[in-house]
Structure formats: structure tokens, C-alpha cells
N, C-alpha and C positions, 0 to 999 in steps of 0.2 A: 804492338801496344797492347792489344787484347790478350795476347799469350802471356806477356809479362805480368799483367794484372791478375790472371788466373793462377799463375805460379805463386804470386805473393799471397793471395788469399788462402791457397791451399796450405802454404807453409805456416801462416799465422793462426789459422782456425784451431788446430789442436791445442795450442798454448792458451788461446782465449777461453776455450771450454774448460780446460783444467783450472784456470784461475777462477772462473765463475763457480765451479763445483767446490773449490776450496773455500770461497767466500761464503757460500751457502752453508757448508758444514761448520764454519766458524760461528754462524748466527745461532742463538739459542732457539729452541722450539717456541712456536707462537703461543701455544697453550701454557707453556711454563712461564713465558713472559707475563701473560695475563694473570696467571695464578699468583705470581710474586707481586703484581701491582695491586691485586684485590686483597688487602690485609684485613679490611673491616667486613663484618658479616653483611650480606645484602639486605637492603631495606626498601620499602615501598614508599614512594612519595605521591600522595593523592593529588597534589597541585599540578605536577607534570605528568601524572599518570604513567610513571615509569619506575623500574627497579634500578637501584644504584649501579648494578654490575652489568647492565644490559649491553654496553659497548663491548666489554670483554667477551661475554657469552656469544654475541653475534659474530665477532671476528674469529672465534675459535671453532664454531660448530655449524654455521650456516653457509649456504652456497647461493650463487656463484662466489668463488673465493675473492675475486677482485672487488666486487661490490661489498662483500661482507667486511673485508679489511678497510675499505674506504669508510664504511658506516661506523666502524669501531674507532676510527681516528677523527671523524667529524663530530661536532657537538650535536647537531640536530639536522641530519640529512632528510630531504624532502621525500625520498622514495622509501623510507622505512615505515612500515605499517604499525598500527597501534599495538598489536599483539606482540611484535618484536620487542618493544620496549618493556613488555610485561614478562619476557622470557616464556611466552606461551605460543609455541609454534603451531597450535591447532585451535587457538581462539576458544578454549574451553571455559565454561561458566563456573562460577565459584560453587564448591560443594565440599569444603573441608578436605581437600586433597593433601596427601603427603607433600610437604615442601611448599604449601600455599602460605604466602605471607601478606596477602591483601587482595583487594578487588577494586576495579574502577566503578564508575557510576552506572555503567551498563551491566555489571555483574561479571565481566571477564576476569579471570583469575590472574593474579600476579604470583609467579613462582620464583623461588630462590635461584633456580638454575634452569637451563633448558632441558637438562636431563629429567628433572621433576616433571616438566610439562610433557615430555615424550612418554614417560611412564604413565601418566594420567591418561593420555590419549590412547595408548595401547590397552590399558585396563577398561576404559570406556567403550572402545570398539568391541572388546570381548563381551561386555555386558549387552550391548545392542544386539550383537549377533546371536548370543545364546539365551539370555533372559528375556529379551523383548521380541525375539524372533524377527529381527530386522536383518535379513540376509542379502537384500539387493541394494544396489547403490541408491536408488530412489528412496527406499524405506529408511535408510540411514540418514540421508541428507535431509529429509523432511523433519526429522527430529534433531539432527545435529545443528542445522541452520534453517529453522522453520520460517514460514512466511511472517512478515511483520505486520501485514494488514489483518484486521479482524472482521469477520462476517457479522452483520447486524442480526439481531434476534428475529425469529420468525414472526410474521404479522399475526395479530390476535384474530381469533375467529369471529365471524359476524355476530353481533349481539353481546360480545364480551369486551369489557373495557381493559385497557392496559394498566397494569398495576404501577402506581406511582408512589414514591416515598411520602410518608405522612408528614404533615407540617406541625411543628411543635405548637402546642396550645399557648405556651408562654410568649411565642413570637407573634402569633396571629390568633387571639382569643375568639374572634368572630369569623374566622376562616380566611383563606388566602385572598379571596376576592373582595373582602371588606377592608383590607389593609389601606393605609394612607397612600401607598405607592400605587396600588391597583386602582383606587378611585381617581387619583390624579391622571393616570394614563387613560382612563375611560373618558375623562371630561376634557382632555387637551389633545390637540393634534401634534404631530412631530414638529419640534421646534418651540413648543410651549404655547401656541395659539389656542384659545378656547374654542371648543367645538360648537357651543351654543345649542340651540334647539330650533334648527331650521325645519320649517314644515316641508312635508313631502310634496313635490311638485307633480301634480297629476294633469296629464294632457286631457283636454275636453273630449277628444274622440277615442280615448283608450278604454279598454274593457273595464278597468278599475273605476273610471268615471261613471260608466253605465250601472255597475253594481252598487255604487254609492248613491244612485238616484239623481245624479246631476244631468241637466240637459245636455245633450250632444250638440255642440256648436261646430259648425263647419269653419275652418280657417278662412281668412280673407282670400277671395279669388285673385289669382295672379293674372294680370292683364295679358292677353294673348295678342300678338301682332300677326295679322293676316299676311300671308306671303303669297304672291301670285305665282302659280305653277302652271306649266303648260299642260293642257288636257289632251291626252292621246285620242286619236281618231276613233278608237274602238269604244271609248267611253262618251262619245258625243251624244247629247240629248238625254243623258241620264240625270235625273234631278234628285235631290235628297229626299228622304222619306217625309211624308206629311205629318207623322206623329212627333218628329224631333222638335220643330218649333213650338208645338203645343206643350211639350215637356219643359222646355226652357221658359216659356211664358208663365207656366204654373209655379215656377220657383223650385222645381225638382233638382237635386244635386246631380252632377254628372256622374257617369260610370267609371271615369278614369281615376288616376292616382291623385288628381287635384282635390277630390273629396273623399278622404278616408272614412268619414262618418257614414258614408253611403253604405259601406260594407256591413256596418252594424245596424243599419235601419232595415235590413231585409228581414222578413218575417219567417223565412224558411228554417224550420227546426234542425234540419240536417246540416246547415252551414254554420249557424251561430248557436252554441250550446247555452243552456239556461245559466243564470248566475249561480243557482244552487249547485248545479253539476260542476261548474268550474271550481267552486270553493271545495267541493268534496274531492275532486282530483288533485288539487294543489295541496290539500292536507295529507294525502297519501304519498306525495313525493319524498319527504325525508325517510319514511319507512322503507321505500323501495330502494332508495340510494344507499342505505347503510350496508347493504349486502354487495355493493359493486366494488370490485377490487381497484377500479380506475380511480376511485376517490381517495385512495391512501396517499396522503400528502406528506408522509414521513420521508426522511432522506434515504436514498437507495443505498444498498450495501456497497462498500468500497470494492473496486476491482482489484484482484490480486494477479493481474496479467504480468506485471513486471517481476514479481516474486516467483511466479511459476516458471518464467523463462530462465531466471537465475538458478532455480533448483534443478531444472532439466539440464542446464549447462554444467552445473556442478557434478551432477550424477553421471553425465556423459564423460566428463574428465576422469572421474574415478574408475568407471567401468573400462574406459579405453586403455588405462594403464596396465590392465591384465588381459586385454583382448576380449572383452565381454560387452554386452549391452546393458543399459541401465536397469532393466528388469530381470537380469540373470543373477543367480546365486554367486556371490563373490568367492565363496569357499575360503573364508578367512581363518576358521578354527575347525578343529576336529570335534568329534562328540565329547571327548574328554577335556576340551578346552585348550589343547595344545596348538600353538600358532602354526599356520601353514605358509607356503611359499608366497601366496598372494598378499599376505599382510603387509610386507615391506613396501612393495610398489603402491599399494593403496594408501598407506600412511604418507609416503612421499608425495603422491598426487594431491592429497588433501591439504598438506602443509603448503604446497605451491599455490593452491586456490586461496587459502586463507591469508597468506602473507603477501601474495602478489609478486613483487620483484625478487625478494629473497625467499628462501625455502629451507627446510631442514635437510641436513647432509645425510648421506647413507650411513655413516658411522653413528650418528645420533639415533637413527631409527633402529639400527641393528643392536645397539646397546639397550634400547628400551625393550626390544623383543626378547633379548637374552635375560633381562631382569624380570620378565613377566613371571610371577609366581604361579605354580600349578594350583588349580582349583581344589577346594576342600568343601565338605558339606556345610561348614559353618562360615564360609568365606562370604561376607556380605560387605562390599565396599560402599562408599558414599553414593547417594542418589544423584543422578545428573541434573 
């Protein structure tokens, strides 16, 4: 049985392969089909943030081929990145590039074709490498895809106020603090309740009461419940001091926490400072505290940890495509601006990072490198 099956498969396989080859040769080329389908010039639609011919461009020039063809036939596939719909295989920002027909809200360029986007990417990489001296993967990525967070401004020096924008005299003739809104917020609590003029409550035994000349009154004594405790044999016959009953009969306050005013009644100058000294020291506190950095209550600078990890991973992906480290020279161009062998794999790796699932094909990158014009003394392209 098995032998008969093998003989049948061996006999029919050459005929099946010949039929498949003939069927594929009969089909028109994929690029020609898309070229005939796109009879209208490409246009950018700001509402959908896409170019009208992105389906045809994706199916013809992006890889993997199976996903690219599927994306070209689907209306809105979920795995297609935003820059794919813009014919922008490297997510380049708008700068009046050749073939630019628009830009989205974030400034990403919409190109007429993927070839225009590849030409702009090759030209921009040469400018980074030669004009800006960004020769390593990290240096290129920090400008190509910079961190989105912004570091807050440096704190002002002690004694200097932070400059704030002036308020128009027409809006606040008497100053910002005298406006109706400011006065309402100053006299009302959150929710609209009136603040009122509640008097400051001063405890009788506090230092503020002594400085104001008020008599120090001891709070009502808390009744103490005597508890019988066993007396150890070693303490037998020991009686309390004879001076303690005399102190209690004279009405002196106790030395414990039950009488806080007793701490202020002491006459020792070393323990309780004079009211004049306390006022002088309290007046110096604001001047001392102005130079302390711990009292800076402004919001801290945002952390760029996530962006830094992304940049490091992006640079590692680029450098690994040519067998280098993120801090090594990528050797993309020669002294005369002629592209070198490392440019093609670096562009392929950058496109894979920017587009995610899809990426630029080798033919697309090779065509852009071949069309890269030689440098001249007056060649000045658009600023990135």
C-alpha cells in the first residue's frame, strides 16, 4: 500500500509543478497590476491620515510579502502602522521633501510613493552622518527619534525670583491679587463656604500665651485611681520623701506631664529662653529657609526612563545589523559622501523598527541608494 502511494505521488508531482509554473507565468506582475489600478494622482486625506495609494505601494514594495499583500487587499488591517499609510517607511518629519504631499498632526510626512520616502531617508542619513557628525547608532537615534519628555528648567538661585509672564493692565488694573476672583478665593473655602474671621485659639500653657502676658493656667487635674501593687521585700520599710506632701499641700504643680505649665514656670534661663529671644529667632526663620533646597515645592522634572530604554533598544537594533555596538562608527558614507555597504542593512533595520510588522524591502532600499545624488558644494537639502 505504501509503495503504491509513493509511486503515484512521484508520477503526479512533476505535472503539478509544471501546471503551477504555467499559472504563475500567466498572471501579470503585481506592480503592473497596482500601476494600472492607480490612475489618479495620489492625494493625502487628513481625516484618515493616509495617502490614497498606500494599499498599492504596500503590496508592491514592503515585506514580508504575505502580510504586505494581505494589507493591500484589506481596507484597514490592524497591524499596519501609521507611517505605512503615509508611504513613509522611516517615519520622517515634514521638511518640504521631494514627493511630499502633506503631513499629519504630529508632523510625519505623507509621500506620494514609498520611493520618495526612501530617497528622503537616505538623504537625511547622509546629512546626519556628514553635516551633523552623528556617526554612531546612538547619536543618530537621539535625533531621529528623540525623547518625548522634556526636562524642567533649572531651579532659580537663592534670593532670585522666577520670572513670570506679566499680567495685562487691562485685565487686572489693580494687580492679579486684587481681582474679583482672587478676593473671592481668599475669603471662601473650597466648596464656597465663607472663611470668616475665626480668632486664633491659644492654649493657656503655650509659649504664645506667656509672650502675650496671659496668666498660665494649669488644665483641670485628671483624677488618678490608686492601684494596689505588691511591694517587693527589698523595698520594705521605705517611706516616701517628707517634702512631697508639703509640695502638694502648698498647691505646687506636679512635675509630670499632667502639668505642662510647670515647665514654663521654671526660672532657669538656660531652659526657657526669654520672649525677646524667641521673637528674634522666629523672625530669622524665613531668611534662613529661603536658601534650603528642600523647600522647593515645584513639580519635579519628568523621568525619561522609558524613552531612554527605547532609544537604547533602537540603537542596538541598528548597530547589530552590521555587527557593531551602539557606540561604534557605522561607516555609512565615505569622505566624499559616497554610500558604503553598511547603509543598506542600517536602513532596513531602521524601517523594521519604525514600521513594526511590515518593513521596507531590499529592492526599495537599493533603489534609494542608487538614486542618491553625489554631493556638490552648493547642495543644501531641507532641514530635518
